[in-house]
All heavy atoms as an XYZ file, in Angstrom:
693
protein
N      -3.251      7.143      7.626
C      -2.678      5.867      7.994
C      -2.503      5.008      6.745
O      -3.302      5.074      5.826
C      -3.586      5.142      8.984
C      -3.659      5.809     10.334
S      -4.434      4.808     11.624
C      -5.888      4.180     10.858
N      -1.494      4.214      6.771
C      -1.216      3.283      5.682
C      -0.713      1.982      6.298
O       0.055      1.993      7.253
C      -0.191      3.873      4.676
C       0.069      2.891      3.524
C       1.086      4.296      5.373
C       0.924      3.450      2.403
N      -1.175      0.875      5.751
C      -0.709     -0.422      6.237
C       0.437     -0.918      5.369
O       0.619     -0.454      4.237
C      -1.845     -1.466      6.223
O      -2.206     -1.736      4.865
C      -3.057     -1.001      7.032
N       1.161     -1.880      5.896
C       2.260     -2.460      5.125
C       1.729     -3.142      3.864
O       2.359     -3.065      2.802
C       3.059     -3.438      5.981
O       2.218     -4.435      6.521
N       0.556     -3.754      3.949
C      -0.036     -4.398      2.774
C      -0.396     -3.361      1.716
O      -0.202     -3.591      0.519
C      -1.269     -5.209      3.176
N      -0.935     -2.203      2.139
C      -1.252     -1.142      1.183
C       0.019     -0.637      0.512
O       0.024     -0.364     -0.689
C      -1.939      0.036      1.885
C      -3.393     -0.184      2.190
C      -3.980      1.000      2.925
O      -3.463      1.409      3.958
N      -5.055      1.548      2.387
N       1.087     -0.505      1.286
C       2.348     -0.026      0.732
C       2.881     -0.990     -0.317
O       3.266     -0.582     -1.409
C       3.376      0.179      1.851
C       4.786      0.566      1.409
C       4.778      1.798      0.521
C       5.663      0.773      2.628
N       2.880     -2.291     -0.005
C       3.373     -3.279     -0.968
C       2.504     -3.301     -2.220
O       2.999     -3.379     -3.343
C       3.445     -4.659     -0.317
C       4.531     -4.768      0.753
C       4.702     -6.187      1.249
N       3.484     -6.777      1.782
C       3.093     -6.693      3.051
N       3.827     -6.050      3.934
N       1.978     -7.269      3.445
N       1.182     -3.211     -2.031
C       0.260     -3.218     -3.171
C       0.440     -1.966     -4.028
O       0.450     -2.037     -5.258
C      -1.184     -3.327     -2.678
N       0.606     -0.813     -3.386
C       0.802      0.434     -4.121
C       2.075      0.371     -4.954
O       2.090      0.755     -6.127
C       0.867      1.611     -3.145
N       3.126     -0.146     -4.344
C       4.397     -0.248     -5.067
C       4.254     -1.191     -6.259
O       4.756     -0.916     -7.345
C       5.491     -0.724     -4.103
C       6.878     -0.529     -4.647
C       7.927     -0.700     -3.566
N       7.889     -1.960     -2.868
C       8.350     -3.111     -3.358
N       8.869     -3.157     -4.563
N       8.292     -4.217     -2.647
N       3.527     -2.285     -6.056
C       3.315     -3.240     -7.149
C       2.478     -2.610     -8.273
O       2.800     -2.784     -9.452
C       2.631     -4.502     -6.622
N       1.427     -1.880     -7.922
C       0.594     -1.233     -8.942
C       1.388     -0.223     -9.757
O       1.158     -0.059    -10.959
C      -0.598     -0.520     -8.289
C      -1.739     -1.410     -7.830
C      -2.727     -0.604     -6.989
C      -2.446     -2.045     -9.006
N       2.336      0.440     -9.116
C       3.156      1.430     -9.810
C       4.344      0.809    -10.536
O       5.007      1.477    -11.329
C       3.666      2.478     -8.820
C       2.597      3.364     -8.188
C       3.201      4.188     -7.057
C       1.949      4.256     -9.241
N       4.619     -0.461    -10.244
C       5.756     -1.123    -10.866
C       7.091     -0.594    -10.368
O       8.058     -0.536    -11.124
N       7.129     -0.205     -9.090
C       8.343      0.357     -8.510
C       9.058     -0.661     -7.636
O       8.402     -1.431     -6.927
C       8.001      1.564     -7.618
C       7.306      2.749     -8.269
C       6.973      3.787     -7.210
C       8.173      3.345     -9.352
N      10.371     -0.639     -7.663
C      11.109     -1.419     -6.679
C      11.314     -0.534     -5.445
O      10.994      0.658     -5.446
C      12.431     -1.957     -7.235
C      13.402     -0.879     -7.695
O      13.231      0.305     -7.333
O      14.348     -1.225     -8.420
N      11.823     -1.125     -4.369
C      11.986     -0.383     -3.126
C      12.946      0.799     -3.299
O      12.735      1.860     -2.723
C      12.467     -1.305     -2.015
C      11.413     -2.291     -1.585
C      11.921     -3.262     -0.542
O      13.111     -3.575     -0.464
N      11.005     -3.768      0.271
N      13.984      0.615     -4.088
C      14.960      1.675     -4.308
C      14.316      2.895     -4.958
O      14.529      4.032     -4.540
C      16.122      1.168     -5.175
C      17.202      2.217     -5.446
C      18.167      1.791     -6.533
N      17.509      1.382     -7.779
C      16.996      2.240     -8.673
N      17.052      3.523     -8.478
N      16.424      1.780     -9.769
N      13.512      2.659     -5.991
C      12.868      3.773     -6.692
C      11.874      4.489     -5.779
O      11.796      5.722     -5.775
C      12.185      3.273     -7.961
C      11.806      4.366     -8.899
N      11.298      4.127    -10.147
C      11.834      5.716     -8.798
C      11.033      5.267    -10.751
N      11.352      6.246     -9.945
N      11.102      3.728     -4.997
C      10.168      4.360     -4.062
C      10.924      5.174     -3.016
O      10.492      6.268     -2.647
C       9.272      3.321     -3.384
C       8.271      3.887     -2.379
C       7.346      4.924     -3.019
C       7.473      2.759     -1.746
N      12.059      4.666     -2.562
C      12.879      5.407     -1.594
C      13.315      6.740     -2.197
O      13.265      7.783     -1.527
C      14.091      4.571     -1.180
N      13.726      6.731     -3.456
C      14.136      7.976     -4.123
C      12.967      8.953     -4.244
O      13.115     10.141     -3.962
C      14.693      7.670     -5.511
C      16.023      6.969     -5.502
C      16.457      6.498     -6.893
O      15.750      6.777     -7.887
O      17.511      5.834     -6.973
N      11.813      8.449     -4.665
C      10.642      9.313     -4.834
C      10.187      9.939     -3.519
O       9.685     11.064     -3.500
C       9.479      8.526     -5.451
C       9.633      8.083     -6.897
C       8.440      7.232     -7.308
C       9.769      9.285     -7.816
N      10.334      9.201     -2.434
C       9.867      9.672     -1.129
C      10.971     10.323     -0.297
O      10.713     10.760      0.818
C       9.228      8.521     -0.354
O      10.160      7.477     -0.166
N      12.185     10.353     -0.849
C      13.337     10.905     -0.142
C      13.577     10.202      1.189
O      13.896     10.830      2.201
C      13.192     12.417      0.049
C      13.096     13.176     -1.263
C      12.907     14.674     -1.080
O      12.755     15.132      0.061
O      12.907     15.375     -2.104
N      13.400      8.875      1.177
C      13.664      8.030      2.336
C      14.744      7.031      1.958
O      15.047      6.846      0.789
C      12.389      7.291      2.763
C      11.218      8.169      3.218
C       9.964      7.336      3.385
C      11.572      8.902      4.505
N      15.285      6.353      2.942
C      16.301      5.340      2.661
C      15.634      4.010      2.314
O      14.483      3.759      2.697
C      17.220      5.157      3.873
O      16.506      4.566      4.944
N      16.351      3.167      1.606
C      15.844      1.830      1.277
C      15.556      1.040      2.558
O      14.495      0.404      2.663
C      16.806      1.078      0.330
C      16.362     -0.363      0.134
C      16.892      1.797     -1.020
N      16.447      1.055      3.578
C      16.127      0.334      4.816
C      14.834      0.829      5.485
O      14.101      0.034      6.081
C      17.343      0.587      5.712
C      18.471      0.797      4.750
C      17.843      1.543      3.599
N      14.534      2.125      5.357
C      13.273      2.644      5.920
C      12.085      2.048      5.188
O      11.110      1.614      5.813
C      13.242      4.185      5.854
O      14.296      4.695      6.672
C      11.910      4.735      6.328
N      12.136      2.005      3.863
C      11.057      1.397      3.073
C      10.925     -0.082      3.445
O       9.816     -0.593      3.628
C      11.310      1.565      1.553
C      11.352      3.049      1.159
C      10.271      0.798      0.735
C      10.065      3.812      1.357
N      12.039     -0.776      3.571
C      12.019     -2.194      3.938
C      11.372     -2.398      5.306
O      10.569     -3.319      5.479
C      13.436     -2.768      3.927
C      14.025     -2.867      2.539
C      15.502     -3.224      2.538
O      16.229     -2.976      3.501
N      15.959     -3.810      1.436
N      11.711     -1.562      6.277
C      11.107     -1.676      7.615
C       9.608     -1.420      7.552
O       8.824     -2.117      8.198
C      11.757     -0.694      8.590
C      13.052     -1.179      9.196
C      13.503     -0.311     10.359
N      13.667      1.094     10.006
C      14.763      1.620      9.473
N      15.801      0.857      9.216
N      14.820      2.906      9.200
N       9.214     -0.417      6.773
C       7.787     -0.106      6.650
C       7.028     -1.280      6.042
O       5.954     -1.640      6.514
C       7.590      1.150      5.806
C       8.007      2.421      6.479
S       7.829      3.823      5.347
C       7.993      5.196      6.481
N       7.582     -1.881      4.999
C       6.915     -3.006      4.345
C       6.894     -4.255      5.215
O       6.023     -5.102      5.060
C       7.572     -3.310      3.002
C       7.256     -2.272      1.952
C       7.640     -2.699      0.551
O       8.139     -3.823      0.352
O       7.428     -1.893     -0.373
N       7.838     -4.373      6.128
C       7.900     -5.548      7.004
C       7.036     -5.379      8.257
O       6.881     -6.324      9.028
C       9.350     -5.820      7.411
N       6.455     -4.191      8.436
C       5.606     -3.925      9.601
C       4.401     -4.858      9.600
O       3.996     -5.373      8.559
C       5.097     -2.481      9.577
O       6.136     -1.565      9.669
N       3.823     -5.011     10.768
C       2.612     -5.812     10.903
C       1.429     -4.858     11.025
O       1.292     -4.159     12.028
C       2.719     -6.712     12.133
C       1.557     -7.672     12.251
O       0.962     -8.026     11.219
O       1.244     -8.069     13.390
N       0.606     -4.775      9.999
C      -0.560     -3.899     10.029
C      -0.204     -2.462      9.704
O       0.567     -2.194      8.790
N      -0.761     -1.526     10.481
C      -0.541     -0.104     10.242
C       0.928      0.223     10.482
O       1.515     -0.192     11.473
C      -1.437      0.753     11.162
C      -1.114      2.238     11.019
C      -2.900      0.509     10.857
N       1.505      0.968      9.545
C       2.912      1.351      9.654
C       3.054      2.415     10.730
O       2.340      3.410     10.730
C       3.437      1.898      8.303
C       3.394      0.801      7.245
C       4.851      2.444      8.462
C       3.720      1.298      5.854
N       3.968      2.164     11.642
C       4.267      3.129     12.684
C       5.647      3.690     12.414
O       6.502      3.018     11.866
C       4.252      2.473     14.046
C       2.852      2.027     14.461
C       2.894      1.189     15.711
N       1.708      0.614     16.251
C       0.598      0.250     15.677
N       0.442      0.432     14.408
N      -0.395     -0.304     16.305
N       5.852      4.913     12.798
C       7.171      5.489     12.587
C       7.144      6.987     12.680
O       6.156      7.598     13.104
N       8.203      7.573     12.260
C       8.378      9.014     12.250
C       7.302      9.642     11.363
O       7.129      9.245     10.207
C       9.789      9.294     11.719
C      10.105     10.741     11.626
O       9.401     11.488     10.966
N      11.183     11.140     12.269
N       6.592     10.623     11.895
C       5.506     11.269     11.150
C       6.028     11.892      9.859
O       5.387     11.791      8.809
C       4.790     12.324     12.026
C       3.777     13.118     11.212
C       4.111     11.666     13.204
N       7.198     12.519      9.905
C       7.777     13.132      8.715
C       8.016     12.084      7.630
O       7.710     12.308      6.459
C       9.082     13.849      9.074
C       9.655     14.628      7.903
O       8.913     15.419      7.289
O      10.849     14.429      7.601
N       8.540     10.924      8.021
C       8.789      9.844      7.050
C       7.486      9.338      6.450
O       7.400      9.110      5.236
C       9.531      8.689      7.717
O      10.808      9.093      8.116
N       6.468      9.172      7.283
C       5.174      8.709      6.784
C       4.567      9.718      5.816
O       3.999      9.347      4.785
C       4.217      8.431      7.939
C       4.554      7.211      8.783
C       3.683      7.173     10.032
C       4.393      5.936      7.983
N       4.693     11.002      6.127
C       4.153     12.039      5.241
C       4.910     12.070      3.914
O       4.299     12.255      2.864
C       4.196     13.414      5.926
C       3.302     13.504      7.151
S       1.587     13.003      6.853
C       1.060     14.266      5.731
N       6.217     11.873      3.947
C       6.989     11.808      2.704
C       6.544     10.625      1.852
O       6.381     10.741      0.636
C       8.486     11.681      3.011
C       9.126     12.951      3.481
C      10.610     12.724      3.733
C      11.322     13.983      4.121
N      12.769     13.755      4.319
N       6.340      9.482      2.497
C       5.905      8.283      1.784
C       4.524      8.483      1.161
O       4.328      8.238     -0.035
C       5.883      7.087      2.739
C       5.323      5.805      2.153
C       6.264      5.239      1.106
C       5.055      4.796      3.249
N       3.581      8.933      1.951
C       2.212      9.128      1.462
C       2.179     10.182      0.359
O       1.480     10.027     -0.639
C       1.266      9.469      2.631
C       1.119      8.241      3.534
C      -0.090      9.951      2.131
C       0.433      8.506      4.858
N       2.958     11.246      0.515
C       3.029     12.282     -0.511
C       3.568     11.746     -1.824
O       3.058     12.061     -2.903
N       4.623     10.927     -1.741
C       5.210     10.342     -2.951
C       4.217      9.419     -3.643
O       4.088      9.436     -4.874
C       6.493      9.590     -2.604
N       3.501      8.610     -2.869
C       2.499      7.713     -3.455
C       1.371      8.515     -4.101
O       0.905      8.173     -5.189
C       1.949      6.754     -2.397
C       2.939      5.727     -1.856
C       2.306      4.937     -0.706
C       3.431      4.784     -2.951
N       0.952      9.575     -3.447
C      -0.109     10.422     -3.988
C       0.324     11.054     -5.312
O      -0.424     11.036     -6.291
C      -0.475     11.502     -2.968
C      -1.617     12.376     -3.458
O      -2.730     11.855     -3.647
O      -1.385     13.587     -3.658
N       1.525     11.596     -5.350
C       2.029     12.206     -6.586
C       2.156     11.179     -7.713
O       2.005     11.514     -8.889
C       3.376     12.880     -6.347
C       3.285     14.162     -5.540
C       4.603     14.904     -5.465
N       5.677     14.125     -4.858
C       5.882     13.984     -3.543
N       5.054     14.578     -2.693
N       6.891     13.269     -3.089
N       2.400      9.928     -7.341
C       2.543      8.871     -8.344
C       1.190      8.329     -8.806
O       1.124      7.521     -9.728
C       3.401      7.738     -7.779
N       0.097      8.761     -8.150
C      -1.238      8.356     -8.592
C      -1.940      7.348     -7.708
O      -2.958      6.789     -8.098
N      -1.444      7.134     -6.507
C      -2.065      6.177     -5.594
C      -3.033      6.891     -4.664
O      -2.695      7.898     -4.048
C      -0.996      5.433     -4.761
C      -0.131      4.561     -5.653
C      -1.632      4.633     -3.623
C      -0.861      3.402     -6.321
N      -4.242      6.363     -4.550
C      -5.231      6.853     -3.596
C      -5.347      5.815     -2.487
O      -5.703      4.664     -2.741
C      -6.598      7.032     -4.274
C      -7.697      7.433     -3.319
C      -9.079      7.447     -3.955
O      -9.204      7.047     -5.123
O     -10.018      7.840     -3.259
N      -5.014      6.202     -1.273
C      -5.142      5.300     -0.131
C      -6.581      5.339      0.362
O      -7.143      6.414      0.574
C      -4.183      5.705      0.984
C      -2.703      5.616      0.623
C      -1.849      6.200      1.740
C      -2.317      4.177      0.346
N      -7.173      4.169      0.547
C      -8.566      4.074      0.970
C      -8.594      3.399      2.332
O      -8.132      2.268      2.480
C      -9.405      3.258     -0.030
C      -9.262      3.833     -1.433
C     -10.872      3.228      0.404
C      -9.843      2.934     -2.513
N      -9.119      4.071      3.319
C      -9.219      3.517      4.664
C     -10.417      2.589      4.798
O     -11.284      2.514      3.911
N     -10.473      1.886      5.929
C     -11.607      1.010      6.215
C     -12.915      1.788      6.141
O     -13.023      2.903      6.661
C     -11.481      0.402      7.612
C     -10.381     -0.632      7.696
O      -9.995     -1.184      6.649
O      -9.907     -0.892      8.819
N     -13.895      1.223      5.472
C     -15.242      1.786      5.357
C     -15.277      3.159      4.693
O     -16.238      3.901      4.862
C     -15.918      1.847      6.729
C     -16.040      0.482      7.341
O     -16.411     -0.481      6.682
N     -15.699      0.367      8.612
N     -14.243      3.521      3.957
C     -14.210      4.808      3.254
C     -14.565      4.602      1.787
O     -14.323      3.537      1.224
C     -12.825      5.435      3.370
N     -15.141      5.628      1.197
C     -15.455      5.597     -0.225
C     -14.272      6.134     -1.009
O     -13.571      7.033     -0.562
C     -16.682      6.457     -0.521
C     -17.984      6.025      0.139
C     -19.079      7.038     -0.162
C     -18.394      4.647     -0.338
N     -14.082      5.592     -2.190
C     -13.035      6.089     -3.075
C     -13.604      7.211     -3.913
O     -14.655      7.063     -4.534
C     -12.541      4.962     -3.984
O     -11.685      5.473     -4.959
N     -12.914      8.333     -3.942
C     -13.361      9.477     -4.731
C     -12.721      9.500     -6.112
O     -13.121     10.264     -6.967
C     -13.038     10.783     -3.991
C     -13.700     10.880     -2.627
C     -15.211     10.764     -2.691
O     -15.849     11.376     -3.523
N     -15.783      9.964     -1.820
N     -11.702      8.678     -6.310
C     -10.986      8.660     -7.582
C     -11.754      7.906     -8.650
O     -12.664      7.144     -8.382
N     -11.372      8.138     -9.868
C     -12.041      7.475    -10.966
C     -11.202      6.398    -11.612
O     -11.603      5.812    -12.601
N     -10.021      6.141    -11.066
C      -9.140      5.158    -11.675
C      -9.451      3.740    -11.241
O     -10.291      3.501    -10.389
N      -8.742      2.814    -11.867
C      -8.896      1.414    -11.507
C      -8.202      1.136    -10.195
O      -7.288      1.838     -9.805
C      -8.275      0.529    -12.571
C      -8.982      0.595    -13.882
C      -8.293     -0.291    -14.875
N      -8.916     -0.120    -16.165
C      -9.081     -1.096    -17.021
N      -8.641     -2.294    -16.748
N      -9.674     -0.868    -18.164
N      -8.606      0.087     -9.530
C      -7.954     -0.283     -8.278
C      -8.525     -1.562     -7.722
O      -9.415     -2.174     -8.315
N      -8.010     -1.948     -6.592
C      -8.524     -3.118     -5.893
C      -8.708     -2.749     -4.435
O      -8.148     -1.768     -3.950
C      -7.571     -4.329     -6.009
C      -6.213     -4.000     -5.418
C      -7.453     -4.768     -7.455
C      -5.326     -5.208     -5.273
N      -9.494     -3.540     -3.762
C      -9.725     -3.319     -2.345
C      -9.811     -4.668     -1.669
O     -10.461     -5.581     -2.172
C     -11.020     -2.538     -2.166
C     -11.338     -2.245     -0.741
C     -12.602     -1.417     -0.620
N     -12.479     -0.614      0.556
C     -12.922      0.612      0.682
N     -13.550      1.177     -0.314
N     -12.779      1.260      1.786
N      -9.168     -4.806     -0.536
C      -9.204     -6.043      0.225
C     -10.481     -6.096      1.043
O     -10.792     -5.165      1.789
C      -7.980     -6.115      1.148
C      -7.824     -7.388      1.957
C      -7.616     -8.584      1.037
C      -6.653     -7.241      2.915
N     -11.247     -7.153      0.875
C     -12.467     -7.328      1.652
C     -12.120     -7.749      3.067
O     -11.097     -8.388      3.304
C     -13.338     -8.416      1.031
C     -13.876     -8.081     -0.323
C     -14.723     -9.228     -0.827
C     -15.269     -8.958     -2.195
N     -16.099    -10.071     -2.661
N     -12.999     -7.433      4.002
C     -12.751     -7.859      5.379
C     -13.048     -9.349      5.543
O     -12.451    -10.004      6.358
C     -13.593     -7.056      6.375
O     -14.957     -7.115      5.994
C     -13.137     -5.613      6.423
N     -13.972     -9.874      4.753
C     -14.252    -11.307      4.745
C     -13.582    -11.864      3.497
O     -13.875    -11.453      2.393
C     -15.769    -11.583      4.698
C     -16.045    -13.070      4.624
C     -16.448    -10.956      5.889
N     -12.661    -12.783      3.683
C     -11.901    -13.315      2.564
C     -12.716    -14.322      1.759
O     -13.492    -15.094      2.313
C     -10.612    -13.962      3.059
C      -9.724    -12.988      3.752
N      -9.053    -11.995      3.089
C      -9.442    -12.810      5.063
C      -8.375    -11.273      3.945
N      -8.598    -11.741      5.155
N     -12.533    -14.279      0.461
C     -13.203    -15.209     -0.456
C     -12.661    -16.614     -0.244
O     -11.547    -16.789      0.253
C     -12.980    -14.758     -1.892
N     -13.420    -17.637     -0.632
C     -12.934    -19.011     -0.521
C     -11.660    -19.207     -1.337
O     -11.441    -18.531     -2.337
C     -14.067    -19.863     -1.096
C     -15.254    -18.968     -1.154
C     -14.760    -17.563     -1.181
N     -10.854    -20.133     -0.921
C      -9.603    -20.442     -1.607
C      -9.929    -21.037     -2.974
O     -10.548    -22.094     -3.062
C      -8.789    -21.422     -0.774
C      -7.391    -21.648     -1.326
O      -7.154    -21.344     -2.504
O      -6.547    -22.136     -0.561
N      -9.539    -20.365     -4.084
C      -9.882    -20.861     -5.421
C      -9.202    -22.187     -5.744
O      -9.621    -22.884     -6.654
C      -9.407    -19.753     -6.354
C      -8.380    -19.006     -5.582
C      -8.770    -19.143     -4.132
N      -8.186    -22.554     -4.991
C      -7.492    -23.828     -5.261
C      -8.299    -25.025     -4.785
O      -8.008    -26.148     -5.149
C      -6.130    -23.824     -4.560
C      -5.187    -22.752     -5.110
C      -3.962    -22.652     -4.297
N      -4.336    -22.104     -2.993
C      -3.508    -21.875     -1.986
N      -2.257    -22.170     -2.121
N      -3.923    -21.369     -0.851
N      -9.344    -24.791     -4.003
C     -10.141    -25.901     -3.472
C     -11.181    -26.398     -4.469
O     -11.817    -27.401     -4.255
C     -10.825    -25.492     -2.178
C      -9.837    -25.269     -1.051
C     -10.536    -24.860      0.237
O     -11.748    -24.686      0.285
N      -9.769    -24.685      1.275
N     -11.363    -25.708     -5.555
C     -12.304    -26.146     -6.581
C     -13.735    -25.777     -6.235
O     -14.039    -25.302     -5.155
N     -14.613    -26.027     -7.213
C     -16.036    -25.687     -7.052
C     -16.762    -26.840     -6.387
O     -16.471    -28.004     -6.617
C     -16.653    -25.376     -8.401
C     -16.056    -24.161     -9.041
C     -16.724    -23.890    -10.377
C     -16.093    -22.672    -11.015
N     -16.650    -22.394    -12.318
N     -17.753    -26.469     -5.614
C     -18.597    -27.483     -4.979
C     -19.938    -27.518     -5.685
O     -20.474    -26.482     -6.072
C     -18.812    -27.137     -3.506
C     -17.518    -27.231     -2.724
C     -17.805    -27.100     -1.237
N     -16.557    -27.201     -0.530
C     -16.175    -26.379      0.428
N     -16.971    -25.398      0.796
N     -15.028    -26.541      1.022
N     -20.514    -28.707     -5.860
C     -21.808    -28.807     -6.560
C     -22.948    -28.240     -5.767
O     -22.937    -28.024     -4.648
C     -21.994    -30.312     -6.768
C     -21.010    -31.004     -5.907
C     -19.985    -29.992     -5.498
């Protein structure tokens, strides 16, 4: 499974635009756009999802599910389930 947020983050980490990701995954640009516009987990054709995940994997992206450990040794980020305070609100004494 992959969420739309993971897809957008993966594309940003790789420095790819939607067109380039579409080429790498052998999908159309409108398909990538629909996937990124999804709410939460991306739903769709299993073949399309497998092409997308395969392309991301070949490009060096490791998808990490909820409560899963990362086996990779590269750098990355992970979204916490509890969000940090808004840094724009300043520090409190």
